[in-house]
C-alpha positions as CSV (number, residue, x, y, z in Angstrom):
1,X,-107.3,-106.2,26.7
2,X,-107.5,-108.0,30.5
3,X,-104.9,-108.7,32.8
4,X,-105.8,-112.4,33.4
5,X,-105.4,-112.9,29.7
6,X,-102.2,-111.2,29.7
7,X,-100.9,-113.1,32.6
8,X,-102.2,-116.3,31.0
9,X,-101.2,-116.0,27.4
10,X,-97.7,-117.1,27.4
11,X,-97.0,-115.4,23.7
12,X,-99.6,-112.1,24.1
13,X,-98.0,-108.5,22.4
14,X,-100.3,-107.1,24.1
15,X,-99.3,-104.0,26.8
16,X,-101.7,-103.5,29.8
17,X,-101.4,-100.5,31.4
18,X,-102.5,-99.8,34.8
19,X,-102.6,-96.1,36.7
20,X,-101.1,-96.7,40.1
21,X,-103.0,-93.9,42.6
22,X,-100.6,-95.2,45.8
23,X,-101.7,-92.8,48.6
24,X,-101.0,-89.8,46.1
25,X,-104.7,-88.5,47.6
26,X,-102.9,-88.2,51.1
27,X,-106.8,-89.3,52.2
28,X,-108.2,-87.1,50.1
29,X,-111.5,-89.3,48.9
30,X,-112.6,-86.8,46.5
31,X,-109.0,-86.4,44.8
32,X,-109.4,-90.1,44.6
33,X,-112.1,-89.9,42.5
34,X,-110.8,-88.1,40.4
35,X,-107.5,-89.8,39.4
36,X,-110.3,-92.7,38.7
37,X,-111.5,-89.7,36.6
38,X,-108.2,-89.2,35.5
39,X,-107.3,-92.5,34.8
40,X,-110.3,-93.2,32.4
41,X,-109.0,-89.8,30.3
42,X,-105.4,-91.7,30.1
43,X,-106.7,-94.8,27.9
44,X,-105.1,-97.0,30.7
45,X,-106.8,-101.1,31.2
46,X,-107.0,-100.8,34.8
47,X,-106.3,-98.8,38.0
48,X,-104.6,-100.1,41.3
49,X,-105.6,-98.7,45.0
50,X,-103.3,-99.6,47.3
51,X,-105.6,-100.3,50.4
52,X,-104.9,-100.0,53.8
53,X,-107.9,-99.9,56.3
54,X,-106.3,-100.1,59.6
55,X,-103.2,-98.3,60.1
56,X,-102.3,-99.4,63.0
57,X,-101.9,-102.8,61.9
58,X,-99.7,-102.3,59.6
59,X,-97.4,-99.3,60.7
60,X,-95.8,-99.1,64.2
61,X,-96.9,-96.4,65.9
62,X,-92.9,-95.0,66.5
63,X,-93.5,-94.0,62.9
64,X,-92.7,-90.0,62.2
65,X,-95.4,-90.5,60.0
66,X,-98.0,-92.8,61.9
67,X,-100.1,-89.7,62.0
68,X,-100.2,-88.8,58.3
69,X,-100.3,-92.9,57.4
70,X,-103.9,-92.5,59.5
71,X,-105.0,-89.9,57.8
72,X,-104.7,-91.8,54.6
73,X,-107.2,-94.4,55.6
74,X,-111.1,-94.3,53.9
75,X,-113.4,-97.3,55.5
76,X,-114.9,-100.2,53.6
77,X,-117.6,-98.4,52.0
78,X,-115.8,-95.3,50.5
79,X,-113.4,-97.9,48.9
80,X,-116.4,-100.2,47.6
81,X,-117.3,-96.7,46.5
82,X,-114.4,-96.2,44.6
83,X,-114.1,-99.6,42.9
84,X,-117.7,-99.1,41.3
85,X,-116.3,-95.7,40.4
86,X,-113.4,-97.4,38.6
87,X,-115.8,-100.2,37.2
88,X,-118.4,-97.8,35.9
89,X,-115.1,-96.2,33.9
90,X,-114.7,-99.5,32.1
91,X,-111.3,-99.5,33.9
92,X,-110.0,-103.0,35.3
93,X,-109.2,-102.6,39.2
94,X,-106.5,-103.8,41.4
95,X,-105.7,-103.9,44.8
96,X,-103.1,-104.2,46.7
97,X,-103.7,-104.7,50.2
98,X,-100.9,-103.4,53.0
99,X,-103.1,-104.2,56.2
100,X,-104.4,-107.9,56.9
101,X,-108.0,-106.4,57.3
102,X,-107.6,-104.7,53.7
103,X,-106.7,-108.7,52.3
104,X,-110.0,-109.6,53.9
105,X,-111.6,-106.8,52.5
106,X,-110.2,-108.1,48.8
107,X,-111.0,-112.1,49.2
108,X,-114.5,-110.5,50.5
109,X,-115.1,-108.5,47.2
110,X,-113.3,-110.2,44.3
111,X,-116.1,-110.6,42.4
112,X,-115.9,-106.6,42.2
113,X,-111.8,-106.7,41.6
114,X,-109.7,-107.9,38.5
115,X,-106.2,-109.0,40.2
116,X,-104.5,-108.6,43.8
117,X,-101.1,-106.8,43.9
118,X,-98.4,-107.9,46.7
119,X,-96.3,-103.9,48.0
120,X,-92.3,-104.8,48.7
121,X,-93.5,-104.2,52.0
122,X,-95.2,-107.4,52.6
123,X,-93.2,-109.6,49.8
124,X,-92.2,-111.8,52.8
125,X,-95.1,-111.6,54.6
126,X,-96.7,-115.3,55.3
127,X,-99.8,-114.7,56.6
128,X,-101.3,-112.0,54.1
129,X,-99.7,-114.3,51.7
130,X,-101.0,-116.9,52.9
131,X,-104.6,-115.8,53.0
132,X,-103.7,-114.0,49.3
133,X,-103.6,-117.8,47.9
134,X,-107.0,-118.4,48.0
135,X,-107.9,-115.4,45.5
136,X,-109.3,-116.7,42.1
137,X,-108.1,-113.2,40.9
138,X,-104.3,-113.3,39.1
139,X,-101.7,-111.7,41.5
140,X,-98.5,-109.5,41.0
141,X,-95.8,-109.4,42.6
142,X,-93.6,-106.9,43.4
143,X,-89.6,-108.0,43.0
144,X,-87.6,-105.1,42.8
145,X,-84.9,-105.5,45.9
146,X,-85.9,-109.0,46.3
147,X,-83.1,-111.7,45.9
148,X,-84.0,-114.8,43.9
149,X,-84.2,-117.5,46.9
150,X,-87.2,-114.7,48.3
151,X,-89.0,-114.8,44.8
152,X,-89.0,-118.3,45.2
153,X,-90.5,-118.7,48.4
154,X,-92.6,-116.2,47.7
155,X,-94.6,-117.6,44.8
156,X,-94.2,-121.4,46.7
157,X,-96.8,-120.0,48.3
158,X,-98.9,-119.0,45.9
159,X,-98.9,-122.0,43.9
160,X,-101.7,-122.6,42.1
161,X,-102.1,-118.7,41.3
162,X,-101.8,-117.0,38.4
163,X,-99.1,-115.1,39.6
164,X,-96.7,-112.7,37.9
165,X,-93.6,-110.5,38.8
166,X,-93.5,-106.9,38.6
167,X,-90.3,-105.9,38.7
168,X,-89.5,-101.9,39.3
169,X,-87.4,-100.1,41.8
170,X,-89.3,-97.5,44.0
171,X,-86.8,-94.9,44.8
172,X,-88.1,-91.5,44.3
173,X,-87.6,-90.6,41.1
174,X,-85.2,-93.5,40.4
175,X,-82.2,-93.5,39.0
176,X,-82.6,-95.0,34.8
177,X,-78.9,-95.9,35.5
178,X,-79.7,-98.1,38.5
179,X,-82.6,-100.1,36.8
180,X,-80.8,-103.3,34.9
181,X,-84.0,-104.2,32.5
182,X,-81.6,-107.0,31.2
183,X,-82.2,-109.0,34.7
184,X,-86.5,-109.0,32.9
185,X,-85.5,-111.6,30.3
186,X,-83.4,-113.4,33.1
187,X,-86.6,-113.0,35.2
188,X,-89.0,-114.2,33.0
189,X,-86.9,-117.6,31.9
190,X,-85.8,-118.2,36.2
191,X,-89.8,-118.2,36.9
192,X,-91.1,-119.0,33.8
193,X,-93.9,-116.0,34.9
194,X,-95.3,-113.2,32.4
195,X,-93.2,-110.3,34.4
196,X,-94.2,-106.5,34.3
197,X,-92.5,-103.1,34.5
198,X,-93.7,-100.1,36.9
199,X,-91.5,-97.0,36.3
200,X,-91.1,-94.9,39.0
201,X,-88.7,-92.9,37.4
202,X,-88.6,-89.1,37.3
203,X,-92.2,-87.2,36.0
204,X,-89.7,-83.4,35.2
205,X,-89.0,-86.3,32.1
206,X,-91.7,-88.2,31.4
207,X,-91.2,-89.5,27.7
208,X,-87.5,-91.2,29.8
209,X,-90.2,-93.8,31.5
210,X,-92.5,-93.9,28.2
211,X,-88.8,-95.0,26.3
212,X,-87.8,-97.4,29.2
213,X,-91.6,-98.8,28.8
214,X,-90.9,-100.1,25.3
215,X,-87.0,-101.4,26.1
216,X,-89.5,-103.1,29.1
217,X,-91.9,-104.3,26.9
218,X,-89.1,-105.8,23.4
219,X,-87.0,-107.3,26.1
220,X,-90.4,-109.0,27.7
221,X,-92.7,-107.3,29.6
222,X,-96.4,-107.1,28.8
223,X,-97.9,-105.7,32.3
224,X,-96.7,-101.8,32.6
225,X,-97.4,-99.5,36.0
226,X,-97.2,-95.7,35.5
227,X,-97.7,-92.9,38.9
228,X,-100.8,-90.8,37.6
229,X,-102.0,-87.4,39.2
230,X,-103.4,-84.7,38.4
231,X,-100.9,-81.9,38.9
232,X,-97.4,-82.5,38.7
233,X,-95.3,-81.4,41.2
234,X,-98.0,-81.1,43.6
235,X,-95.7,-82.3,46.8
236,X,-98.4,-85.1,47.4
237,X,-96.7,-88.5,48.2
238,X,-94.6,-90.6,45.5
239,X,-95.5,-87.1,42.9
240,X,-92.3,-87.0,41.8
241,X,-93.0,-90.4,39.8
242,X,-96.3,-89.3,38.9
243,X,-97.6,-88.3,35.5
244,X,-100.4,-86.9,34.1
245,X,-103.2,-88.4,32.1
246,X,-102.1,-87.4,28.8
247,X,-98.0,-88.7,28.5
248,X,-99.4,-91.8,30.1
249,X,-101.6,-91.8,27.0
250,X,-97.9,-91.1,25.4
251,X,-96.7,-94.3,26.4
252,X,-100.0,-96.4,25.6
253,X,-99.1,-95.0,22.3
254,X,-95.4,-95.7,22.2
255,X,-96.4,-99.4,23.4
256,X,-98.5,-100.6,20.8
257,X,-96.0,-99.0,17.9
258,X,-93.8,-101.4,19.5
259,X,-96.0,-103.9,19.5
260,X,-97.0,-103.6,16.1
261,X,-92.9,-102.9,15.8
262,X,-91.6,-106.5,17.6
263,X,-94.5,-108.7,15.0
264,X,-94.9,-112.1,15.6
265,X,-91.5,-113.8,15.8
266,X,-92.2,-115.9,12.9
267,X,-89.0,-116.5,10.6
268,X,-91.2,-119.6,8.4
269,X,-94.0,-117.0,7.2
270,X,-94.0,-114.0,5.1
271,X,-96.4,-111.0,5.7
272,X,-97.8,-109.0,3.0
273,X,-94.9,-106.0,3.5
274,X,-91.9,-109.7,3.6
275,X,-92.8,-110.3,0.4
276,X,-93.3,-106.7,-0.6
277,X,-89.2,-105.9,-0.2
278,X,-88.6,-109.5,-1.2
279,X,-90.3,-108.9,-4.3
280,X,-87.3,-105.4,-5.0
281,X,-84.8,-108.8,-5.9
282,X,-83.2,-109.0,-8.7
283,X,-85.3,-111.2,-10.8
284,X,-83.6,-114.6,-13.2
285,X,-84.3,-112.7,-16.9
286,X,-84.1,-114.2,-20.4
287,X,-80.2,-111.8,-22.0
288,X,-82.3,-112.0,-25.1
289,X,-84.9,-112.9,-28.0
290,X,-85.3,-116.6,-28.6
291,X,-87.3,-119.3,-30.1
292,X,-89.1,-122.1,-28.9
293,X,-87.9,-125.2,-27.9
294,X,-84.1,-123.3,-27.2
295,X,-82.1,-124.9,-25.0
296,X,-81.4,-122.6,-21.9
297,X,-77.3,-121.7,-21.8
298,X,-75.9,-119.8,-18.5
299,X,-75.4,-117.4,-21.4
300,X,-79.0,-117.0,-22.8
301,X,-80.0,-115.6,-18.6
302,X,-78.6,-112.9,-15.8
303,X,-79.8,-111.0,-13.2
304,X,-82.1,-107.7,-13.5
305,X,-84.0,-105.6,-11.3
306,X,-87.9,-105.8,-13.7
307,X,-91.2,-104.8,-12.6
308,X,-92.6,-108.2,-13.6
309,X,-91.7,-110.9,-11.3
310,X,-90.0,-114.4,-12.1
311,X,-92.0,-117.7,-10.3
312,X,-88.2,-119.1,-10.2
313,X,-86.4,-118.5,-7.0
314,X,-82.9,-117.1,-7.7
315,X,-81.1,-120.1,-5.8
316,X,-83.0,-122.1,-8.7
317,X,-81.1,-120.7,-11.5
318,X,-78.4,-124.0,-12.2
319,X,-81.3,-126.3,-12.6
320,X,-82.9,-124.1,-15.4
321,X,-79.3,-125.0,-17.7
322,X,-80.2,-127.5,-20.2
323,X,-83.6,-127.5,-20.3
324,X,-85.5,-126.6,-23.5
325,X,-88.0,-123.3,-24.1
326,X,-91.7,-124.7,-24.2
327,X,-92.4,-120.9,-26.4
328,X,-91.0,-117.9,-28.2
329,X,-89.5,-115.7,-24.9
330,X,-88.6,-112.1,-25.3
331,X,-85.5,-109.9,-24.2
332,X,-85.5,-109.4,-20.4
333,X,-88.5,-110.7,-20.1
334,X,-88.8,-112.6,-16.9
335,X,-88.4,-116.4,-16.9
336,X,-91.4,-118.6,-15.6
337,X,-92.1,-122.6,-14.8
338,X,-94.8,-122.2,-17.5
339,X,-92.3,-121.0,-20.3
340,X,-89.6,-124.3,-19.4
341,X,-90.2,-127.7,-21.3
342,X,-89.3,-130.5,-18.9
343,X,-87.1,-132.3,-21.9
344,X,-82.9,-131.0,-22.5
345,X,-80.1,-132.4,-24.2
């Protein structure tokens, strides 16, 4: 499934899943390559990279962790190599720029990118939003912890873009009691946008994240983010919410089952399974052997479960009364239109 299609098709039932790498690589280029391969193994649709080219333009040197953050940066050639690796593994690429240089890099290489994402720390950064607004690719907007006014302001800066809202609280790990998934349909109604869910619950209970994703799907989400790792509890950045490829695959399978269970919502059309269930109902049958020309009285009809089907609905019972049989019928034979003459009393 393509990200563009999920966002632009308002009635899409397909879930789009992408793996989040964040800074889990901690500057280890070969490990980031491993994460790409792990994402392909998981069977996700896409993979997201947080691109930081110039740490000092985005993070104050007064931060105690600034040294570490600087060591997490890759250069443009390395990022192009990683993006190429992902595309070679049939993964769509979502880029989350953190600094101005990475925004410029993303815009320059849109041909290799399938979507852009705005980090919560950059949510109201006007210059970044304006720069990204020229993107010809969909933009994902992280809205966890943001007010309605802030979301509206940011969407206004991105007018004309295909934009989806990604809901999720980036506390590592996030307490499910504070997620409030019931907000999802309200966001969708308020802003008229496709909504996604980013899971950050504990990796020690991966089935919880899968279950919450299914709940979010049933509430209207169609885009899903899950942090990926190759080793649980590795101590790397964001490891608290990062799960293994097989666990993401389990979530994808659960979402596919949720989509199948949800169905298409059309109540005026019977599916094959609807009809099978319907055919279990009692049929209108004759209470005894009757000759051709017999006048049909209420006493001559009843309802019974039978392997044969009447082509009269139960609600048409009264329309049979006072009419005559066009042929002889047998006891407990279901009533059919062909058996009924148009004449009556």
